[in-house]
C-alpha positions as CSV (number, residue, x, y, z in Angstrom):
1,M,0.0,-0.3,0.4
2,K,1.4,3.7,-1.1
3,Q,2.2,6.1,1.8
4,N,0.4,9.1,1.9
5,Y,2.3,12.4,3.0
6,C,2.0,15.9,3.3
7,S,3.3,17.7,0.2
8,N,4.2,21.1,2.2
9,C,6.2,19.3,5.3
10,G,6.9,15.3,4.0
11,N,4.9,14.1,7.5
12,E,3.6,10.9,7.1
13,L,-0.3,11.3,7.0
14,A,-2.9,8.9,8.4
15,S,-5.6,7.5,5.0
16,D,-8.6,9.1,6.1
17,A,-6.7,12.3,7.0
18,S,-7.9,15.8,5.4
19,F,-5.1,18.2,6.8
20,C,-1.6,17.0,7.8
21,S,-1.9,17.3,11.6
22,D,2.0,18.3,11.7
23,C,1.5,21.9,9.5
24,G,-2.5,22.4,8.8
25,E,-1.5,21.6,4.8
26,A,-5.0,20.9,3.5
27,I,-4.5,17.4,1.8
28,A,-4.6,16.7,-1.7
29,A,-5.0,13.2,-3.0
30,G,-2.0,10.5,-3.0
31,G,1.4,12.7,-2.5
32,E,5.4,12.6,-2.0
33,P,7.1,14.4,0.8
34,K,8.2,18.0,-1.1
35,W,11.9,17.0,-0.3
36,V,11.8,13.8,-2.7
37,T,10.5,16.2,-5.8
38,E,12.7,18.6,-4.9
39,N,15.8,16.3,-4.7
40,I,14.6,14.2,-8.1
41,L,14.5,18.1,-10.0
42,W,17.8,18.9,-8.5
43,F,19.4,15.0,-9.3
44,Q,17.8,16.2,-12.9
45,N,19.6,19.1,-13.4
46,L,22.7,17.6,-12.5
47,A,22.6,15.0,-15.0
48,I,21.7,17.5,-17.8
49,V,24.8,19.7,-16.6
50,G,27.1,16.1,-17.1
51,A,25.7,15.3,-20.1
52,V,26.4,18.2,-21.8
53,M,29.8,18.6,-20.3
54,F,30.6,15.0,-21.6
55,I,29.2,15.8,-25.0
56,V,31.3,18.4,-25.0
57,A,34.6,16.8,-24.4
58,I,33.8,14.8,-27.4
59,I,33.0,17.3,-29.7
60,Y,36.3,18.7,-28.6
61,L,38.1,15.3,-29.3
62,T,36.7,14.7,-32.6
63,I,36.9,18.5,-34.3
64,R,40.4,19.2,-32.7
65,P,43.0,20.6,-34.4
66,E,46.5,18.4,-33.6
67,S,47.7,19.5,-30.6
68,S,49.6,19.0,-27.4
69,G,49.0,16.3,-25.0
70,N,47.5,19.2,-23.0
71,S,44.6,19.7,-24.0
72,D,43.8,15.7,-24.6
73,T,44.3,15.5,-21.1
74,F,42.2,18.1,-20.5
75,A,39.6,16.9,-22.8
76,G,39.8,13.4,-20.9
77,N,39.4,15.4,-17.7
78,V,36.8,17.1,-18.2
79,M,35.0,13.7,-19.8
80,L,36.0,11.9,-16.3
81,V,34.3,14.8,-14.0
82,S,31.2,14.4,-16.2
83,M,31.1,10.5,-16.1
84,S,31.5,10.8,-12.1
85,I,28.2,14.0,-12.1
86,L,26.1,11.9,-14.4
87,V,26.6,8.4,-11.9
88,G,26.3,10.5,-8.9
89,S,23.1,11.7,-9.9
90,Y,22.0,9.0,-11.4
91,Y,22.8,7.3,-7.8
92,L,21.0,10.2,-5.8
93,Y,18.0,10.2,-7.8
94,R,18.1,6.4,-7.1
95,R,17.5,7.1,-3.6
96,A,15.5,9.9,-3.9
97,R,12.9,7.9,-5.4
98,S,12.9,5.5,-3.2
99,G,12.2,8.0,-0.3
100,T,15.6,7.3,1.5
101,S,16.4,10.7,3.2
102,T,20.1,12.1,3.1
């Protein structure tokens, strides 16, 4: 059975509640805690930033003129950081989706 939570404060609600016992907010049908929704949006934005960084590094490595190893190392580091961001944001997104707080 799915748990109901107050969309304002995240307090767990009784199944027949029409107001939150903690903050007094009127209850809509179903709902996730506010922090879950906010975290999911934040992690999705973080994943987008990581994906853009990765794509830019790939494009740079593809169209760059022949150059020294420093620019290749820099692009490799950008790819490594962007992949770390993608993996980390996916992991945190899954934790937020499952309802585990930080």
